C-alpha positions as a Markdown table, in Angstrom:
| # | Residue | x | y | z |
|---|---|---|---|---|
| 1 | Met | 11.9 | 7.2 | 21.7 |
| 2 | Leu | 10.7 | 6.1 | 18.3 |
| 3 | Glu | 7.1 | 6.8 | 19.0 |
| 4 | Gly | 7.9 | 10.5 | 19.5 |
| 5 | Lys | 5.3 | 13.1 | 20.5 |
| 6 | Arg | 2.9 | 12.8 | 17.6 |
| 7 | Lys | -0.7 | 11.9 | 18.2 |
| 8 | Tyr | -3.2 | 10.3 | 15.9 |
| 9 | Pro | -5.0 | 13.0 | 13.8 |
| 10 | Glu | -8.2 | 14.3 | 15.4 |
| 11 | Ile | -11.0 | 14.1 | 12.7 |
| 12 | Asn | -14.3 | 15.5 | 13.9 |
| 13 | Ala | -16.4 | 14.2 | 11.1 |
| 14 | Ser | -20.0 | 12.9 | 11.3 |
| 15 | Leu | -20.6 | 9.2 | 11.0 |
| 16 | Phe | -22.3 | 9.8 | 7.7 |
| 17 | Arg | -19.1 | 11.5 | 6.3 |
| 18 | Trp | -16.9 | 8.7 | 7.6 |
| 19 | Ile | -19.0 | 6.0 | 6.0 |
| 20 | Leu | -19.5 | 7.9 | 2.7 |
| 21 | Gly | -15.7 | 8.7 | 2.5 |
| 22 | Ile | -14.7 | 5.1 | 3.2 |
| 23 | Leu | -17.2 | 3.7 | 0.7 |
| 24 | Val | -15.9 | 6.1 | -2.0 |
| 25 | Cys | -12.3 | 5.1 | -1.2 |
| 26 | Tyr | -13.0 | 1.4 | -1.3 |
| 27 | Gly | -15.3 | 1.8 | -4.3 |
| 28 | Ser | -12.4 | 3.2 | -6.2 |
| 29 | Leu | -11.3 | -0.3 | -6.9 |
| 30 | Leu | -14.6 | -1.3 | -8.4 |
| 31 | Val | -14.7 | 1.9 | -10.6 |
| 32 | Ser | -11.2 | 1.4 | -11.9 |
| 33 | Ser | -11.8 | -2.3 | -12.6 |
| 34 | Leu | -15.1 | -1.4 | -14.4 |
| 35 | Ile | -13.3 | 1.2 | -16.6 |
| 36 | Ile | -10.6 | -1.2 | -17.5 |
| 37 | Phe | -13.2 | -3.7 | -18.6 |
| 38 | Leu | -15.4 | -1.2 | -20.5 |
| 39 | Phe | -12.6 | 0.5 | -22.4 |
| 40 | Asn | -10.3 | -2.5 | -22.6 |
| 41 | Ile | -7.4 | -0.6 | -21.1 |
| 42 | Glu | -4.1 | -2.3 | -21.3 |
| 43 | Asn | -2.2 | 0.1 | -19.2 |
| 44 | Leu | -1.3 | 0.0 | -15.5 |
| 45 | Ile | -1.0 | 3.7 | -14.9 |
| 46 | Ile | -4.5 | 4.8 | -15.8 |
| 47 | Pro | -6.4 | 2.5 | -13.4 |
| 48 | Ala | -3.8 | 3.4 | -10.7 |
| 49 | Leu | -4.6 | 7.1 | -11.2 |
| 50 | Ile | -8.3 | 6.5 | -11.1 |
| 51 | Met | -8.1 | 4.4 | -7.9 |
| 52 | Ser | -5.9 | 6.8 | -6.0 |
| 53 | Phe | -7.8 | 9.9 | -7.2 |
| 54 | Leu | -11.1 | 8.5 | -6.0 |
| 55 | Ser | -9.5 | 7.4 | -2.7 |
| 56 | Ile | -8.2 | 10.9 | -2.1 |
| 57 | Met | -11.7 | 12.3 | -2.9 |
| 58 | Gly | -13.1 | 9.8 | -0.3 |
| 59 | Ala | -10.6 | 11.0 | 2.2 |
| 60 | Leu | -11.5 | 14.7 | 1.5 |
| 61 | Ile | -15.1 | 13.9 | 2.1 |
| 62 | Ile | -14.3 | 13.0 | 5.6 |
| 63 | Asp | -12.1 | 16.0 | 6.3 |
| 64 | Lys | -11.0 | 18.7 | 3.8 |
| 65 | Asn | -7.6 | 19.0 | 5.6 |
| 66 | Ile | -7.0 | 15.2 | 6.1 |
| 67 | Leu | -4.1 | 14.9 | 3.6 |
| 68 | Arg | -1.9 | 17.3 | 5.5 |
| 69 | Lys | -2.8 | 15.5 | 8.7 |
| 70 | Leu | -1.8 | 12.1 | 7.3 |
| 71 | Phe | 1.1 | 12.7 | 4.9 |
| 72 | Leu | 3.7 | 14.6 | 7.0 |
| 73 | Phe | 7.2 | 15.7 | 6.0 |
| 74 | Leu | 9.9 | 13.2 | 7.1 |
| 75 | Asn | 12.2 | 13.9 | 10.0 |
| 76 | Phe | 15.2 | 11.9 | 11.0 |
| 77 | Lys | 13.3 | 9.4 | 13.1 |
| 78 | Asp | 10.9 | 8.8 | 10.2 |
| 79 | Val | 13.8 | 8.0 | 7.9 |
| 80 | Ile | 15.3 | 5.6 | 10.5 |
| 81 | Phe | 11.9 | 3.9 | 10.9 |
| 82 | Val | 11.6 | 3.3 | 7.1 |
| 83 | Phe | 14.4 | 0.7 | 7.6 |
| 84 | Val | 12.9 | -0.5 | 10.9 |
| 85 | Gly | 9.5 | -0.8 | 9.2 |
| 86 | Leu | 11.0 | -2.9 | 6.3 |
| 87 | Ile | 12.5 | -5.3 | 8.8 |
| 88 | Ile | 9.2 | -5.6 | 10.7 |
| 89 | Ser | 7.3 | -6.2 | 7.5 |
| 90 | Phe | 9.6 | -9.0 | 6.5 |
| 91 | Ile | 9.3 | -10.5 | 9.9 |
| 92 | Phe | 5.6 | -10.5 | 9.5 |
| 93 | Ile | 5.8 | -12.2 | 6.0 |
| 94 | Ile | 7.9 | -14.9 | 7.6 |
| 95 | Phe | 5.2 | -15.3 | 10.3 |
| 96 | Ala | 2.6 | -15.4 | 7.6 |
| 97 | Ser | 4.5 | -18.2 | 5.8 |
| 98 | Phe | 4.7 | -20.2 | 9.0 |
| 99 | Ala | 1.0 | -19.7 | 9.6 |
| 100 | Ala | 0.3 | -20.9 | 6.1 |
| 101 | Thr | 2.4 | -24.0 | 6.5 |
| 102 | Tyr | 1.1 | -24.8 | 10.0 |
| 103 | Phe | -2.6 | -24.3 | 9.2 |
| 104 | Lys | -2.1 | -25.8 | 5.7 |
| 105 | Ile | -3.5 | -22.7 | 4.0 |
| 106 | Gly | -3.3 | -23.1 | 0.3 |
| 107 | Gly | -2.0 | -20.0 | -1.5 |
| 108 | Glu | -2.6 | -18.4 | -4.9 |
| 109 | Val | 0.2 | -16.6 | -6.7 |
| 110 | Asn | -0.3 | -12.9 | -7.0 |
| 111 | Pro | -1.3 | -12.3 | -10.7 |
| 112 | Ile | 1.1 | -9.3 | -10.8 |
| 113 | Phe | 4.0 | -11.7 | -11.3 |
| 114 | Gly | 2.3 | -13.0 | -14.5 |
| 115 | Leu | 2.4 | -9.4 | -15.9 |
| 116 | Leu | 6.0 | -8.8 | -15.4 |
| 117 | Asp | 6.8 | -9.8 | -19.0 |
| 118 | Lys | 3.9 | -7.9 | -20.4 |
| 119 | Phe | 4.6 | -4.4 | -19.0 |
| 120 | Ser | 7.8 | -2.5 | -18.6 |
| 121 | Lys | 9.4 | -2.1 | -15.2 |
| 122 | Ser | 9.1 | 1.7 | -15.5 |
| 123 | Glu | 5.3 | 1.3 | -16.0 |
| 124 | Phe | 5.1 | -1.0 | -13.0 |
| 125 | Leu | 7.2 | 1.4 | -10.9 |
| 126 | Ile | 5.1 | 4.5 | -11.8 |
| 127 | Ser | 1.7 | 2.7 | -11.4 |
| 128 | Ser | 2.7 | 1.1 | -8.1 |
| 129 | Ala | 3.9 | 4.6 | -6.8 |
| 130 | Ile | 0.5 | 6.0 | -7.6 |
| 131 | Gln | -1.6 | 3.1 | -6.5 |
| 132 | Phe | 0.0 | 2.7 | -3.1 |
| 133 | Ile | -1.3 | 6.2 | -2.2 |
| 134 | Gly | -4.8 | 4.9 | -2.6 |
| 135 | Glu | -4.0 | 1.6 | -0.8 |
| 136 | Glu | -2.5 | 3.5 | 2.2 |
| 137 | Leu | -5.7 | 5.6 | 2.4 |
| 138 | Met | -7.8 | 2.4 | 2.3 |
| 139 | Phe | -5.8 | 1.2 | 5.3 |
| 140 | Val | -5.7 | 4.4 | 7.3 |
| 141 | Leu | -9.4 | 5.6 | 7.0 |
| 142 | Pro | -10.9 | 2.6 | 8.8 |
| 143 | Phe | -8.0 | 2.6 | 11.3 |
| 144 | Leu | -8.6 | 6.3 | 12.2 |
| 145 | Phe | -12.4 | 5.8 | 12.2 |
| 146 | Val | -11.9 | 3.4 | 15.1 |
| 147 | Ile | -9.4 | 5.7 | 16.8 |
| 148 | Asn | -11.7 | 8.8 | 16.5 |
| 149 | Lys | -15.1 | 7.3 | 17.0 |
| 150 | Phe | -14.4 | 5.1 | 20.1 |
| 151 | Lys | -12.7 | 7.7 | 22.2 |
| 152 | Lys | -14.3 | 6.4 | 25.4 |
| 153 | Thr | -12.6 | 3.0 | 24.8 |
| 154 | Pro | -9.1 | 2.6 | 26.4 |
| 155 | Lys | -6.4 | 3.6 | 23.8 |
| 156 | Ile | -4.7 | 0.2 | 23.6 |
| 157 | Ile | -8.0 | -1.6 | 22.9 |
| 158 | Arg | -8.8 | 1.1 | 20.3 |
| 159 | Val | -5.4 | 0.6 | 18.6 |
| 160 | Phe | -5.8 | -3.2 | 18.7 |
| 161 | Leu | -9.3 | -3.1 | 17.2 |
| 162 | Ala | -8.2 | -0.5 | 14.6 |
| 163 | Val | -5.3 | -2.9 | 13.5 |
| 164 | Ile | -7.6 | -5.9 | 13.3 |
| 165 | Ile | -10.4 | -4.2 | 11.4 |
| 166 | Ser | -8.1 | -2.3 | 9.0 |
| 167 | Ser | -6.0 | -5.4 | 8.3 |
| 168 | Leu | -9.1 | -7.5 | 7.6 |
| 169 | Leu | -10.6 | -4.9 | 5.3 |
| 170 | Phe | -7.3 | -4.6 | 3.5 |
| 171 | Gly | -7.1 | -8.3 | 3.1 |
| 172 | Ala | -10.7 | -8.4 | 1.9 |
| 173 | Leu | -9.8 | -6.0 | -1.0 |
| 174 | His | -7.4 | -8.7 | -2.2 |
| 175 | Ile | -9.9 | -11.6 | -2.3 |
| 176 | Pro | -10.4 | -11.2 | -6.1 |
| 177 | Thr | -6.7 | -10.8 | -6.7 |
| 178 | Tyr | -6.0 | -14.2 | -5.0 |
| 179 | Asn | -8.7 | -16.0 | -7.0 |
| 180 | Phe | -11.3 | -15.7 | -4.2 |
| 181 | Asn | -9.1 | -17.5 | -1.7 |
| 182 | Ile | -10.8 | -15.9 | 1.3 |
| 183 | Val | -8.6 | -17.4 | 4.0 |
| 184 | Gln | -5.4 | -16.4 | 2.2 |
| 185 | Ala | -6.6 | -12.8 | 1.6 |
| 186 | Leu | -8.0 | -12.2 | 5.1 |
| 187 | Val | -5.4 | -14.1 | 7.2 |
| 188 | Leu | -2.2 | -14.0 | 5.3 |
| 189 | Ile | -2.5 | -10.7 | 3.5 |
| 190 | Gly | -4.0 | -9.3 | 6.7 |
| 191 | Ile | -0.9 | -10.4 | 8.7 |
| 192 | Val | 1.5 | -8.9 | 6.1 |
| 193 | Arg | -0.5 | -5.6 | 6.2 |
| 194 | Thr | -0.2 | -5.6 | 10.0 |
| 195 | Gly | 3.6 | -5.4 | 9.6 |
| 196 | Ile | 3.3 | -2.3 | 7.6 |
| 197 | Thr | 0.6 | -0.9 | 9.9 |
| 198 | Ile | 3.0 | -1.0 | 12.9 |
| 199 | Thr | 5.1 | 1.6 | 11.0 |
| 200 | Tyr | 2.1 | 3.9 | 11.1 |
| 201 | Ile | 1.4 | 3.2 | 14.8 |
| 202 | Phe | 4.9 | 4.2 | 15.8 |
| 203 | Arg | 5.4 | 7.2 | 13.5 |
| 204 | Lys | 1.8 | 8.3 | 12.9 |
| 205 | Asn | 2.9 | 9.5 | 9.5 |
| 206 | Leu | 1.4 | 7.9 | 6.4 |
| 207 | Thr | 4.4 | 9.1 | 4.3 |
| 208 | Val | 6.5 | 6.5 | 6.2 |
| 209 | Ser | 4.1 | 3.6 | 5.9 |
| 210 | Tyr | 3.7 | 4.6 | 2.2 |
| 211 | Ile | 7.5 | 4.4 | 1.6 |
| 212 | Val | 7.7 | 1.1 | 3.5 |
| 213 | His | 4.9 | -0.4 | 1.5 |
| 214 | Phe | 6.5 | 0.8 | -1.8 |
| 215 | Leu | 9.9 | -0.6 | -0.9 |
| 216 | Tyr | 8.5 | -3.8 | 0.5 |
| 217 | Asp | 6.6 | -4.6 | -2.6 |
| 218 | Trp | 9.4 | -3.7 | -4.9 |
| 219 | Ile | 11.9 | -5.9 | -3.0 |
| 220 | Ile | 9.4 | -8.8 | -3.5 |
| 221 | Ile | 9.0 | -8.0 | -7.2 |
| 222 | Leu | 12.7 | -7.6 | -7.9 |
| 223 | Met | 13.4 | -10.9 | -6.1 |
| 224 | Ala | 10.7 | -12.5 | -8.3 |
| 225 | Ile | 12.3 | -11.2 | -11.4 |
| 226 | Lys | 15.8 | -12.3 | -10.3 |
| 227 | Tyr | 14.9 | -15.8 | -9.3 |
| 228 | Ser | 12.1 | -16.6 | -11.8 |
| 229 | Pro | 13.0 | -19.2 | -14.4 |
| 230 | Met | 14.0 | -17.8 | -17.8 |
């Protein structure tokens, strides 16, 4: 069975530590953006390092052992589910595309595609590998907050609420990225995030969802490079 015997990590942190840790994690985006602006940094790796470092610090505020509870070594089922997770993620992006068409949701192009000619592919690769650590923590901390703080609620409802809340928050982070198109960020990006989240639900291993996230984004980037007009 793909779900295996793993359980969601138990994190016995106070409400204050949860809130502070999540705020530090999410605040990492603001801090990295502010540093880019103040020091006029034209580099992708430095802000990615700042964001992920602060996200890790936020996670450690909640639980000093949280990283070993989240990022597990891969086993055979994990490796298999990397490919399964990729398929699920692309199914969800197709679903998001249909939703955008049906509900006539206008979309903004991700500005990252406008930077493909400005920075080298190696810089993109390294920065994204670093940044996605922070992004996965931004997803999983609110998710596990719901799982751990609402234990009297039936598990299926907890998981459902955790998915909805974490996906909406993850989408909200992308509101500035998509030119403050709130519907696109919350609904479409939230739907796409849910596809990757399912990977974590089944394997309960953030290493797996991190790899799926990385591969998914880079498949999209490489397709954009291949099919973009010269």
